[in-house]
Structure formats: C-alpha cells, structure tokens
GUTORKE-48332 format. One record per residue: residue in three letters; x, y negated, z negated of N, C-alpha, C in turn. Coordinates in steps of 0.1 Angstrom, whole numbers, padded with zeros to 4 digits, always signed. Layout:
<sites>
ALAXYZXYZXYZ ...
</sites>
This chain:
<sites>
MET+0008+0012+0000+0000+0000+0000+0009-0013+0000 LYS+0006-0021+0009+0015-0033+0010+0010-0044+0001 LYS+0019-0051-0004+0015-0062-0013+0012-0075-0005 GLU+0001-0081-0008-0003-0093-0001+0005-0105-0005 GLU+0009-0112+0005+0017-0124+0002+0007-0136+0001 LYS+0009-0144-0009+0001-0156-0011+0008-0168-0005 LYS+0001-0176+0003+0008-0188+0008+0006-0199-0003 SER+0017-0205-0006+0016-0215-0016+0011-0228-0010 ALA+0002-0234-0017-0003-0247-0012+0007-0258-0014 ARG+0006-0268-0005+0015-0279-0007+0009-0288-0018 ILE+0016-0291-0028+0012-0300-0038+0020-0312-0038 THR+0014-0324-0037+0021-0336-0037+0014-0345-0048 LYS+0022-0353-0054+0017-0362-0065+0011-0374-0058 VAL-0001-0377-0061-0008-0389-0055-0013-0397-0067 PRO-0011-0410-0067-0017-0418-0077-0032-0417-0077 ALA-0038-0418-0089-0053-0416-0090-0061-0426-0081 LYS-0056-0438-0080-0063-0449-0072-0063-0444-0058 ASP-0052-0439-0053-0051-0435-0039-0060-0422-0036 LEU-0060-0413-0046-0068-0401-0045-0083-0405-0044 LEU-0088-0414-0053-0102-0418-0053-0105-0425-0040 ALA-0095-0433-0034-0098-0440-0021-0099-0430-0010 GLN-0091-0419-0010-0093-0409+0000-0106-0401-0001 ILE-0110-0399-0013-0123-0392-0015-0135-0401-0011 ALA-0134-0414-0014-0144-0423-0010-0145-0424+0005 VAL-0134-0424+0012-0134-0424+0027-0141-0411+0032 GLN-0138-0400+0026-0143-0387+0030-0159-0387+0029 PHE-0164-0393+0018-0178-0392+0015-0186-0405+0019 ARG-0179-0414+0026-0186-0426+0030-0198-0423+0040 GLY-0209-0428+0036-0221-0427+0045-0229-0414+0042 LYS-0224-0405+0033-0231-0393+0030-0238-0394+0017 ASP-0250-0387+0016-0257-0387+0004-0253-0375-0004 ILE-0246-0378-0015-0240-0367-0023-0250-0361-0032 PHE-0260-0369-0037-0271-0364-0046-0284-0366-0039 PRO-0288-0358-0029-0301-0361-0023-0313-0359-0032 GLU-0313-0350-0042-0324-0348-0050-0327-0361-0059 LYS-0316-0366-0064-0317-0379-0072-0321-0390-0064 THR-0316-0391-0052-0320-0402-0043-0335-0401-0040 GLU-0340-0390-0038-0355-0388-0035-0363-0392-0048 GLU-0358-0388-0060-0365-0391-0072-0365-0407-0074 CYS-0354-0413-0071-0354-0428-0072-0363-0434-0062 LYS-0364-0429-0050-0373-0435-0040-0388-0433-0044 GLN-0391-0422-0050-0405-0420-0055-0408-0429-0067 PHE-0398-0431-0075-0400-0441-0087-0402-0455-0082 LEU-0394-0459-0072-0396-0473-0066-0409-0474-0059 ARG-0414-0464-0053-0427-0464-0046-0438-0466-0057 LYS-0437-0459-0068-0447-0460-0079-0446-0475-0085 LEU-0434-0480-0086-0433-0494-0091-0440-0504-0082 LYS-0438-0502-0069-0444-0512-0060-0459-0511-0060 GLY-0464-0499-0062-0479-0497-0063-0485-0501-0076 ALA-0477-0502-0086-0483-0505-0100-0488-0519-0101 LYS-0499-0521-0108-0504-0534-0110-0500-0539-0124 LEU-0495-0551-0124-0490-0557-0137-0501-0565-0144 
</sites>
C-alpha cells in the first residue's frame, strides 16, 4: 500500500487589514445572509404599512 503524499499549502503572512480587504473584494455585491435580508425586507414592509 502506497503512502499518500500531502501537498503543503502555501502559507504567507498577511496583515489583518489586507486580509479583510481581500475578503471584501471577493464578496462585493453578493448577499452573504439572504435569510436575514429577507427578514429585514419583511420588517420594513410592515413598518411602511403600519399606522401611527
């Protein structure tokens, strides 16, 4: 039985600020939490229809 070789991932140190910027670019324009977004939309619709 042959032993499987694992490829080591390249690990580089990146400052936290740069890492967050890269993540933000990756997720720009995408809805990360669609369920929460829909709940908020429903809540706002209820507020618009409520009489004060």
